N, CA, C and O of each residue as an XYZ file, in Angstrom:
776
protein
N      38.410     -0.363     50.925
C      36.860      0.349     51.221
C      36.685      0.899     49.845
O      35.921      0.535     48.951
N      37.615      1.914     49.880
C      37.644      2.882     48.726
C      37.662      2.428     47.570
O      36.901      2.958     46.760
N      38.516      1.329     47.133
C      38.714      0.996     45.927
C      37.380      0.139     45.673
O      37.093      0.012     44.483
N      36.598     -0.414     46.513
C      35.190     -0.944     46.274
C      34.387      0.098     45.839
O      33.735     -0.048     44.805
N      34.327      1.326     46.597
C      33.241      2.310     46.091
C      33.560      3.029     44.745
O      32.696      3.437     43.967
N      34.913      3.135     44.565
C      35.118      3.624     43.527
C      34.706      2.607     42.125
O      34.244      3.016     41.060
N      35.014      1.236     42.478
C      34.630      0.221     41.623
C      33.197      0.295     41.321
O      32.793      0.305     40.158
N      32.196      0.360     42.629
C      30.858      0.433     42.128
C      30.255      1.506     41.793
O      29.084      1.415     41.423
N      30.953      2.885     41.844
C      30.426      3.979     41.210
C      30.898      3.856     39.643
O      30.256      4.378     38.732
N      31.474      3.493     39.548
C      31.998      3.211     38.280
C      31.284      2.054     37.380
O      31.248      2.098     36.151
N      30.753      1.070     38.130
C      29.848     -0.270     37.501
C      28.424      0.605     37.321
O      27.751      0.283     36.341
N      27.936      1.607     38.116
C      26.697      2.365     38.039
C      26.817      3.131     36.721
O      26.034      3.039     35.776
N      27.940      3.924     36.793
C      27.805      4.698     35.615
C      28.042      4.013     34.290
O      27.681      4.489     33.213
N      28.690      2.835     34.445
C      28.565      1.832     32.913
C      27.362      1.477     32.623
O      26.944      1.583     31.470
N      26.523      0.944     33.737
C      25.119      0.491     33.637
C      24.311      1.588     32.914
O      23.559      1.325     31.976
N      24.546      3.095     33.503
C      23.572      4.209     33.392
C      23.820      4.257     31.592
O      22.908      4.115     30.777
N      25.230      4.483     31.263
C      25.028      4.815     29.780
C      25.124      3.347     29.046
O      25.277      3.399     27.826
N      25.054      2.095     29.624
C      24.504      0.962     28.534
C      22.868      1.261     28.563
O      22.207      1.428     27.538
N      22.454      1.292     29.595
C      20.816      1.694     29.460
C      20.519      2.662     28.432
O      19.910      2.341     27.411
N      21.005      4.071     28.707
C      20.692      5.052     27.523
C      21.048      4.568     26.337
O      20.395      4.914     25.353
N      22.130      3.692     26.202
C      22.726      3.200     24.657
C      21.278      2.419     24.010
O      20.806      2.633     22.893
N      20.785      1.547     24.962
C      19.914      0.661     24.670
C      18.777      1.268     24.401
O      18.308      0.916     23.319
N      17.932      2.333     25.188
C      16.969      3.104     24.961
C      17.116      3.786     23.548
O      16.298      3.638     22.639
N      18.342      4.608     23.470
C      18.314      5.170     22.084
C      18.645      4.344     20.735
O      18.683      4.905     19.640
N      18.855      3.122     20.887
C      18.943      2.175     19.900
C      17.564      1.844     19.649
O      17.141      1.931     18.496
N      16.664      1.402     20.772
C      15.229      1.048     20.721
C      14.616      2.111     19.927
O      14.126      1.732     18.863
N      14.526      3.467     20.225
C      13.696      4.542     19.723
C      14.190      4.597     18.287
O      13.380      4.440     17.373
N      15.570      4.828     18.022
C      16.219      4.407     16.443
C      15.291      3.657     15.700
O      14.566      4.069     14.794
N      15.389      2.347     16.231
C      14.666      1.156     15.375
C      13.521      1.189     15.200
O      12.995      0.341     14.479
N      12.857      2.087     15.749
C      11.219      2.082     15.821
C      10.733      3.274     14.744
O      10.376      4.363     15.193
N      10.736      3.046     13.478
C      10.169      3.975     12.684
C       9.095      4.648     12.751
O       8.203      3.863     12.431
N       8.493      6.011     13.063
C       7.108      6.245     13.293
C       6.754      6.572     14.477
O       5.638      7.059     14.658
N       7.703      6.353     15.600
C       7.650      6.335     17.086
C       6.727      7.415     17.231
O       5.580      7.277     17.658
N       7.376      8.769     16.776
C       6.689      9.993     17.021
C       5.249     10.160     16.587
O       4.343     10.660     17.253
N       5.182      9.654     15.345
C       3.993      9.752     14.522
C       2.816      8.548     15.273
O       1.674      8.510     14.817
N       3.110      7.870     16.110
C       2.373      6.673     16.847
C       1.701      7.215     18.002
O       0.550      7.015     18.392
N       2.842      8.112     18.601
C       2.417      8.878     19.896
C       1.292      9.846     19.465
O       0.277      9.929     20.156
N       1.439     10.549     18.391
C       0.237     11.334     18.155
C      -1.109     10.754     17.731
O      -2.107     11.473     17.793
N      -1.184      9.607     17.342
C      -2.357      9.079     17.222
C      -3.425      8.857     17.943
O      -3.981      7.786     18.189
N      -3.666      9.841     18.245
C      -5.024      9.855     19.301
C      -5.993     10.855     19.111
O      -5.722     11.681     18.239
N      -7.288     11.013     19.846
C      -8.158     12.051     19.680
C      -8.570     11.667     18.220
O      -8.719     10.504     17.846
N      -8.765     12.953     17.313
C      -9.105     13.186     16.191
C      -8.103     12.321     14.947
O      -8.379     12.133     13.762
N      -6.959     11.932     15.667
C      -6.116     11.320     14.748
C      -6.108      9.640     15.241
O      -5.220      8.861     14.893
N      -6.958      9.363     15.877
C      -7.025      8.071     16.617
C      -6.904      6.949     15.238
O      -6.209      5.943     15.376
N      -7.642      7.215     13.904
C      -7.515      6.272     12.989
C      -6.346      6.049     12.356
O      -6.299      5.266     11.406
N      -5.127      6.789     12.858
C      -4.002      6.755     11.997
C      -3.236      5.803     12.275
O      -2.886      5.637     13.443
N      -2.748      4.854     11.128
C      -2.244      3.781     11.475
C      -0.530      4.015     10.826
O      -0.486      4.022      9.596
N       0.344      4.134     11.295
C       1.691      4.637     11.305
C       2.366      3.138     10.709
O       2.112      2.039     11.201
N       3.551      3.452      9.189
C       3.981      2.046      8.883
C       5.319      1.949      9.467
O       6.113      2.882      9.587
N       5.515      0.597      9.857
C       7.254      0.506     10.344
C       7.968      0.492      9.309
O       9.170      0.662      9.513
N       7.528      0.298      7.899
C       8.280      0.097      6.537
C       7.539      1.078      5.660
O       6.758      0.652      4.810
N       7.753      2.413      5.829
C       7.246      3.306      4.748
C       7.391      2.633      3.108
O       8.377      1.995      2.739
N       6.257      2.916      2.295
C       7.000      2.660      0.847
C       6.610      3.851      0.102
O       5.912      4.789      0.486
N       7.206      3.653     -1.095
C       7.174      4.978     -1.860
C       5.918      5.162     -2.546
O       5.358      4.164     -2.999
N       5.351      6.411     -2.695
C       4.295      6.683     -3.098
C       3.871      6.232     -4.653
O       4.762      6.232     -5.503
N       2.760      5.919     -4.956
C       2.616      5.326     -6.268
C       2.696      6.300     -7.321
O       2.301      7.457     -7.181
N       3.273      5.780     -8.519
C       3.559      7.065     -9.561
C       2.288      7.295    -10.583
O       2.301      7.965    -11.615
N       1.013      6.442     -9.932
C      -0.002      6.622    -10.761
C      -0.333      8.186    -10.974
O      -0.434      9.066    -10.119
N      -0.490      8.275    -12.545
C      -1.307      9.786    -12.592
C      -2.548      9.911    -12.569
O      -3.367      9.051    -12.891
N      -2.860     11.514    -12.003
C      -4.083     12.089    -11.783
C      -3.948     13.242    -12.460
O      -2.914     13.727    -12.919
N      -5.026     13.649    -12.498
C      -5.175     15.248    -13.187
C      -5.787     16.261    -12.614
O      -6.704     16.021    -11.828
N      -5.370     17.699    -12.916
C      -5.969     18.819    -11.907
C      -7.243     19.323    -12.700
O      -7.673     18.670    -13.651
N      -7.803     20.437    -12.307
C      -8.931     21.129    -12.821
C      -8.741     21.355    -14.590
O      -9.587     21.226    -15.475
N      -7.669     21.636    -14.657
C      -7.322     21.942    -16.103
C      -7.120     20.487    -16.966
O      -6.969     20.551    -18.186
N      -7.123     19.326    -16.352
C      -7.031     18.048    -17.067
C      -5.451     17.997    -17.278
O      -5.035     17.309    -18.210
N      -4.494     18.720    -16.424
C      -3.327     18.145    -16.683
C      -2.736     17.126    -15.636
O      -2.912     17.105    -14.418
N      -1.988     16.285    -16.436
C      -1.422     15.149    -15.582
C      -0.434     15.812    -14.517
O       0.239     16.837    -14.633
N      -0.561     14.810    -13.307
C       0.622     15.061    -12.290
C       0.743     13.654    -11.577
O      -0.101     12.758    -11.550
N       1.813     13.680    -11.091
C       1.989     12.576     -9.875
C       2.399     13.022     -8.326
O       2.572     14.212     -8.063
N       2.507     12.246     -7.576
C       2.645     12.200     -6.262
C       4.293     12.753     -5.915
O       4.685     13.293     -4.881
N       5.005     12.448     -7.035
C       6.506     12.444     -7.031
C       6.577     14.099     -7.139
O       7.432     14.610     -6.415
N       5.818     14.959     -7.920
C       6.006     16.404     -8.214
C       6.087     16.738     -6.990
O       6.883     17.672     -6.889
N       5.542     16.354     -5.743
C       5.596     17.103     -4.218
C       6.533     16.842     -3.420
O       6.437     17.188     -2.242
N       7.816     16.067     -3.968
C       8.637     15.210     -3.198
C       9.465     16.600     -2.698
O       9.778     17.455     -3.526
N       9.771     16.732     -1.338
C      10.268     17.655     -0.764
C       9.380     18.497      0.129
O       9.756     19.526      0.690
N       8.018     17.904      0.223
C       7.331     18.873      1.041
C       6.150     17.428      1.607
O       5.830     16.428      0.964
N       5.738     17.840      3.004
C       4.787     16.781      3.289
C       3.336     17.131      2.384
O       2.789     18.180      2.043
N       3.033     15.680      2.195
C       1.578     15.643      1.404
C       0.595     14.561      1.965
O       0.760     13.355      2.147
N      -0.500     15.393      2.185
C      -1.782     15.130      2.537
C      -2.618     14.741      1.517
O      -3.192     15.665      0.941
N      -2.917     13.244      1.009
C      -3.591     13.212      0.100
C      -4.816     12.568      0.467
O      -4.673     11.463      0.988
N      -5.881     12.951      0.335
C      -7.096     12.609      0.570
C      -7.965     12.152     -0.429
O      -8.451     12.894     -1.282
N      -8.226     10.640     -0.322
C      -8.992      9.967     -1.479
C     -10.653     10.335     -1.131
O     -10.966     10.249      0.057
N     -11.512     10.661     -1.921
C     -12.673     10.897     -1.677
C     -13.730     11.161     -2.780
O     -13.296     11.322     -3.921
N     -14.951     11.218     -2.588
C     -16.094     11.285     -3.586
C     -17.234     12.144     -3.092
O     -17.460     12.216     -1.884
N     -17.992     12.824     -4.012
C     -19.166     13.479     -3.547
C     -20.451     12.622     -3.047
O     -21.485     12.971     -2.476
N     -19.867     11.074     -3.589
C     -21.176     10.491     -3.014
C     -21.058      9.813     -1.691
O     -21.909      9.138     -1.111
N     -19.814     10.127     -1.314
C     -19.343      9.753      0.350
C     -19.570     10.622      1.056
O     -19.019     11.720      0.981
N     -20.776     10.175      2.217
C     -21.291     11.233      3.026
C     -20.174     11.772      4.145
O     -20.082     12.921      4.577
N     -19.323     10.575      4.506
C     -18.091     10.831      5.605
C     -17.197     11.896      4.778
O     -16.718     12.877      5.346
N     -17.017     11.659      3.500
C     -15.662     12.691      3.012
C     -16.470     13.912      2.701
O     -15.687     14.858      2.794
N     -17.714     14.366      2.361
C     -18.370     15.587      2.309
C     -18.208     16.145      3.781
O     -17.714     17.250      4.005
N     -18.639     15.341      4.706
C     -18.452     16.151      6.135
C     -17.289     16.699      6.579
O     -17.225     17.789      7.148
N     -15.924     15.643      6.229
C     -14.819     16.002      6.372
C     -14.118     16.924      5.527
O     -13.075     17.346      6.026
N     -14.375     17.309      4.501
C     -13.483     18.174      3.439
C     -13.468     19.781      4.246
O     -12.489     20.525      4.295
N     -14.307     19.948      4.609
C     -14.154     21.320      5.530
C     -12.925     21.852      6.202
O     -12.288     22.905      6.188
N     -12.834     20.263      7.012
C     -11.531     20.154      7.910
C     -10.000     20.353      6.836
O      -8.986     21.005      7.084
N     -10.296     19.619      5.763
C      -9.175     19.620      5.069
C      -8.828     21.074      4.529
O      -7.665     21.455      4.399
N      -9.950     21.861      4.222
C     -10.052     23.249      3.664
C      -9.161     24.192      4.780
O      -8.270     24.996      4.507
N      -9.612     23.884      5.909
C      -8.921     24.728      6.945
C      -7.345     24.410      7.255
O      -6.402     25.192      7.373
N      -7.394     23.083      7.339
C      -5.718     22.671      7.403
C      -5.180     23.226      5.863
O      -3.988     23.508      5.985
N      -5.529     23.413      4.823
C      -4.820     23.889      3.880
C      -4.766     25.368      3.938
O      -4.011     25.918      3.136
N      -5.430     26.079      4.741
C      -5.120     27.356      5.006
C      -4.212     27.515      6.148
O      -3.512     28.514      5.988
N      -3.988     26.935      7.165
C      -3.489     27.012      8.356
C      -1.989     26.476      7.601
O      -1.022     26.902      8.232
N      -1.717     25.878      6.738
C       0.118     25.572      6.182
C       0.142     26.152      5.026
O       1.100     25.829      4.324
N      -0.883     27.203      4.410
C      -0.154     27.853      3.352
C       1.110     28.687      3.472
O       1.337     29.423      4.432
N       1.747     28.557      2.651
C       3.290     29.027      2.805
C       4.429     27.817      3.589
O       5.641     27.952      3.757
N       3.660     26.795      3.920
C       4.852     25.966      4.563
C       5.032     24.800      3.455
O       4.388     24.643      2.418
N       5.870     24.193      3.869
C       6.105     22.880      2.705
C       5.276     21.865      2.812
O       5.730     20.723      2.884
N       4.054     22.083      2.838
C       3.021     21.086      3.019
C       1.726     21.396      1.805
O       1.189     22.463      1.507
N       1.506     20.051      1.292
C       0.364     20.107      0.484
C      -0.588     19.487      0.676
O      -0.395     18.275      0.778
N      -2.090     20.008      0.822
C      -3.478     19.277      1.053
C      -4.071     18.917     -0.377
O      -4.719     19.758     -0.999
N      -3.862     17.812     -0.815
C      -4.258     17.289     -2.016
C      -5.440     16.236     -1.890
O      -5.260     15.018     -1.851
N      -6.505     16.781     -1.840
C      -8.002     16.031     -2.297
C      -7.926     15.242     -3.642
O      -7.652     15.885     -4.655
N      -8.096     14.214     -3.709
C      -8.189     13.540     -5.107
C      -9.322     12.894     -5.587
O      -9.262     11.667     -5.507
N     -10.111     13.257     -5.955
C     -11.669     12.846     -6.038
C     -11.842     11.662     -6.969
O     -11.405     11.821     -8.109
N     -12.406     10.504     -6.671
C     -12.441      9.286     -7.287
C     -13.636      9.281     -7.992
O     -13.893      8.207     -8.536
N     -14.545     10.298     -8.155
C     -15.598     10.402     -8.882
C     -15.853     10.011    -10.104
O     -14.781      9.779    -10.663
N     -16.931      9.785    -10.937
C     -16.761      9.299    -12.161
C     -16.452     10.486    -12.927
O     -16.529     11.607    -12.426
N     -16.048     10.246    -14.326
C     -15.671     11.272    -15.223
C     -17.204     12.142    -15.314
O     -17.220     13.364    -15.167
N     -18.302     11.452    -15.539
C     -19.289     12.230    -15.580
C     -19.699     13.200    -14.499
O     -20.286     14.198    -14.917
N     -19.554     13.134    -13.484
C     -19.656     13.713    -12.160
C     -18.521     14.364    -11.706
O     -18.347     14.468    -10.492
N     -17.583     14.897    -12.630
C     -16.500     15.345    -12.387
C     -16.912     16.880    -12.021
O     -16.512     17.323    -10.944
N     -17.687     17.696    -12.864
C     -18.238     19.007    -12.797
C     -18.379     19.185    -11.415
O     -17.721     19.990    -10.756
N     -19.450     18.248    -10.870
C     -20.003     18.341     -9.318
C     -18.734     18.307     -8.569
O     -18.403     19.317     -7.948
N     -18.098     17.415     -8.558
C     -16.864     17.267     -7.567
C     -16.102     18.462     -7.411
O     -15.848     18.914     -6.295
N     -15.544     19.254     -8.985
C     -14.972     20.330     -8.847
C     -15.559     21.407     -8.254
O     -14.806     22.194     -7.680
N     -17.260     21.720     -8.262
C     -18.014     22.445     -7.960
C     -17.758     22.501     -6.403
O     -17.514     23.601     -5.908
N     -17.797     21.435     -5.646
C     -17.902     21.036     -4.437
C     -16.472     21.179     -3.752
O     -16.403     21.334     -2.533
N     -15.335     21.125     -4.547
C     -14.114     21.180     -4.014
C     -13.882     22.980     -3.742
O     -13.305     23.498     -2.786
N     -14.487     23.617     -4.825
C     -14.438     25.093     -5.112
C     -15.118     25.708     -3.581
O     -14.642     26.766     -3.169
N     -15.961     25.193     -2.957
C     -16.477     25.794     -1.857
C     -15.272     25.629     -0.524
O     -15.343     26.137      0.595
N     -14.570     25.059     -0.887
C     -13.151     24.683      0.313
C     -11.891     25.507     -0.043
O     -10.839     24.879      0.077
N     -11.797     26.718     -0.434
C     -10.770     27.287     -0.547
C      -9.531     27.107      0.417
O      -9.834     26.659      1.523
N      -8.406     27.329      0.239
C      -7.492     26.788     -0.988
C      -7.426     25.655     -1.528
O      -6.507     25.519     -2.336
N      -8.258     24.580     -1.313
C      -8.054     23.351     -1.746
C      -8.105     23.417     -3.167
O      -8.989     24.108     -3.674
N      -7.041     22.616     -4.116
C      -7.101     22.439     -5.234
C      -8.058     21.356     -5.835
O      -8.894     20.891     -5.060
N      -8.041     21.012     -6.803
C      -9.130     19.819     -7.369
C      -7.978     18.868     -8.285
O      -7.187     19.173     -9.178
N      -8.271     17.722     -7.674
C      -7.654     16.648     -8.723
C      -8.159     15.508     -8.616
O      -8.510     15.024     -7.540
N      -8.261     14.903     -9.811
C      -9.346     13.691    -10.248
C      -8.568     12.614    -10.554
O      -7.487     12.716    -11.135
N      -9.306     11.064    -10.013
C      -8.444      9.938    -10.624
C      -9.667      9.178    -10.654
O     -10.141      8.717     -9.615
N     -10.146      9.036    -11.653
C     -11.621      8.398    -11.724
C     -11.599      6.820    -12.023
O     -12.648      6.185    -12.128
N     -10.303      6.220    -12.155
C      -9.977      4.674    -12.700
C     -10.081      4.043    -11.349
O     -10.692      2.976    -11.284
N      -9.579      4.545    -10.285
C      -9.291      3.967     -9.199
C      -8.067      3.428     -9.213
O      -7.693      2.701     -8.292
N      -7.190      3.762    -10.410
C      -5.887      2.924    -10.384
C      -4.888      3.167     -9.600
O      -3.964      2.365     -9.468
N      -4.965      4.598     -8.823
C      -4.057      5.023     -7.646
C      -4.765      4.204     -6.284
O      -4.039      3.999     -5.311
N      -5.734      3.898     -6.266
C      -6.474      3.410     -4.676
C      -5.813      2.193     -5.062
O      -5.246      1.712     -4.081
N      -5.658      1.494     -6.119
C      -5.346      0.372     -6.108
C      -3.840     -0.132     -6.203
O      -3.476     -1.300     -6.069
N      -2.951      1.089     -6.485
C      -1.826      0.823     -6.591
C      -1.097      1.019     -5.077
O      -0.018      0.448     -4.916
N      -1.600      1.726     -4.085
C      -1.400      1.753     -3.049
C      -1.536      0.634     -2.130
O      -2.685      0.208     -2.011
N      -0.522     -0.001     -1.379
C      -0.254     -0.974     -0.707
C      -0.402     -0.713      0.881
O       0.249      0.116      1.517
N      -1.261     -1.473      1.329
C      -2.503     -2.270      1.373
C      -3.309     -1.425      0.337
O      -3.288     -0.206      0.506
N      -4.045     -1.951     -0.760
C      -5.192     -1.146     -1.196
C      -6.094     -0.385     -0.611
O      -6.645     -0.925      0.349
N      -6.492      0.883     -0.911
C      -7.523      1.110     -0.180
C      -9.095      0.518     -0.223
O      -9.547      0.272     -1.341
N      -9.765      0.331      0.698
C     -10.814     -0.331      0.784
C     -11.869      0.654      0.872
O     -12.920      0.317      0.326
N     -11.844      1.863      1.463
C     -13.168      2.681      1.463
C     -12.475      4.187      1.526
O     -11.349      4.685      1.530
N     -13.838      4.587      1.571
C     -13.341      6.282      1.192
C     -14.298      7.033      2.424
O     -15.460      6.691      2.642
N     -13.652      8.014      3.108
C     -12.739      8.483      2.716
C     -11.151      8.039      3.328
O     -10.966      7.771      4.515
N     -10.157      8.022      2.366
C      -8.893      7.470      3.186
C      -7.697      8.759      2.850
O      -7.680      9.409      1.804
N      -7.010      8.882      3.677
C      -5.972      9.698      3.758
C      -4.533      9.064      3.996
O      -4.152      8.160      4.739
N      -3.868      9.893      3.070
C      -2.356      9.403      3.048
C      -1.384     10.477      3.345
O      -1.320     11.480      2.633
N      -0.510     10.268      4.531
C       0.612     11.199      4.674
C       1.698     10.781      4.380
O       2.122      9.711      4.818
N       2.492     11.701      3.416
C       3.569     11.245      2.669
C       4.478     12.481      3.123
O       4.120     13.650      3.268
N       5.878     11.865      3.328
C       6.762     12.759      4.214
C       7.545     13.146      2.948
O       7.376     12.598      1.859
N       8.563     14.306      3.231
C       9.452     14.711      2.229
C      10.087     13.993      1.140
O      10.480     14.448      0.065
N      10.136     12.639      1.638
C      10.742     12.040      0.515
C      10.477     11.244     -0.118
O      11.191     10.409     -0.674
N       8.895     11.456     -0.129
C       8.311     10.703     -0.964
C       7.501      9.150     -0.728
O       6.945      8.355     -1.486
N       7.734      9.199      0.553
C       7.313      7.561      1.575
C       5.989      7.903      2.206
O       5.776      8.870      2.937
N       4.963      6.808      1.759
C       3.645      6.975      2.688
C       4.174      6.607      4.124
O       4.740      5.528      4.303
N       4.014      7.381      5.004
C       4.196      7.129      6.262
C       3.221      6.513      7.306
O       3.526      5.819      8.276
N       1.748      6.988      6.830
C       0.773      6.740      7.661
C      -0.524      6.994      6.723
O      -0.642      7.791      5.792
N      -1.347      6.184      7.191
C      -3.010      6.517      6.504
C      -4.060      6.107      7.573
O      -4.050      5.224      8.431
N      -5.046      7.134      7.193
C      -6.237      7.343      8.254
C      -7.365      6.663      7.261
O      -7.555      7.043      6.106
N      -8.076      5.599      7.902
C      -9.114      5.471      7.151
C     -10.585      6.104      7.690
O     -10.673      6.265      8.908
N     -11.330      6.340      7.152
C     -12.634      7.200      7.680
C     -12.351      8.532      7.965
O     -11.187      8.913      7.851
N     -13.198      9.280      8.306
C     -13.254     10.645      8.436
C     -12.321     11.077      9.433
O     -12.047     10.251     10.304
N     -11.777     12.205      9.483
C     -10.921     12.796     10.683
C     -11.191     14.149     10.519
O     -11.707     14.630      9.511
N     -10.720     14.980     11.858
C     -10.771     16.574     11.812
C      -9.255     16.696     11.418
O      -8.372     16.434     12.235
N      -9.023     17.051     10.298
C      -7.946     17.525      9.867
C      -7.397     19.137      9.930
O      -6.436     19.703      9.409
N      -8.487     19.590     10.825
C      -7.944     20.952     11.549
C      -7.986     21.094     12.687
O      -8.226     22.173     13.229
N      -7.658     19.552     13.533
C      -7.667     19.764     15.048
C      -6.094     19.643     15.138
O      -5.286     19.129     14.364
N      -5.909     20.409     16.566
C      -4.729     20.617     17.017
C      -3.696     19.265     16.970
O      -2.475     19.226     16.823
N      -4.581     18.293     17.135
C      -3.821     16.791     16.970
C      -3.198     16.670     15.681
O      -2.092     16.174     15.463
N      -4.193     17.284     14.635
C      -3.716     16.950     13.111
C      -2.506     17.902     12.865
O      -1.629     17.632     12.044
N      -2.512     18.834     13.492
C      -1.482     19.754     13.147
C       0.060     19.163     13.615
O       1.132     19.197     13.011
N      -0.303     18.606     14.958
C       0.927     18.085     15.536
C       1.549     17.113     14.657
O       2.740     17.163     14.350
N       0.605     16.084     14.192
C       1.170     15.410     13.010
C       1.823     15.579     11.858
O       2.702     14.861     11.381
N       1.260     16.759     11.346
C       2.061     17.251     10.025
C       3.188     17.839     10.434
O       4.190     17.816      9.719
N       3.173     18.529     11.812
C       4.514     19.088     12.035
C       5.649     17.876     12.230
O       6.714     17.876     11.613
N       5.311     16.994     13.046
C       6.058     15.762     13.365
C       6.498     15.428     11.930
O       7.716     15.352     11.767
N       5.737     15.223     10.897
C       6.134     15.080      9.436
C       7.192     15.839      8.888
O       8.138     15.400      8.234
N       6.954     17.059      9.215
C       7.818     18.399      8.711
C       9.262     18.128      8.939
O      10.232     18.083      8.182
N       9.099     17.960     10.237
C      10.571     17.675     11.055
C      11.166     16.506     11.192
O      12.095     16.299     11.973
N      10.607     15.584     10.355
C      11.154     14.147     10.274
C      10.712     12.998     10.722
O      10.934     11.851     10.335
N       9.767     13.599     11.968
C       9.494     12.524     12.968
C       8.524     11.319     12.408
O       8.227     10.375     13.141
């Protein structure tokens, strides 16, 4: 009887180890699991990609007209918000991005609102962003970046979440409260590689 009990105990232990390995393998084979769990409340529109793609190399300009690419931010979490002054949901969402930028100041996080306003409306867009410090002003009026993103952006606002390796990990279509505790948890998960 003792031999049978020992065998049964070892079998249960082996089954437990096998189950733990199975669960661990399942967790590691599903990229974005942590982000997916955080896609609720104000972050409910967050779509997390199983196969993150590199951020496009399409250039855009800053307030001084200097060209930039998203690759410049590699090593930081980047929140890219594609917006326009003619887009009412974008205008409503922008204060939350300003509060997010203030909350993450000094951290390896960049909040980059990128205006798709026409060239002739650039001054208006720049003035609007100026109301929400510390947000920088970036512009890309040709829509080249919106089409370079896969799948292409279909509406505004659209927010891309890019990890430290320069990969687009998630996208939110439509307005969201980027100053919410849920949004901060998403940003923190990206910072820690979640």
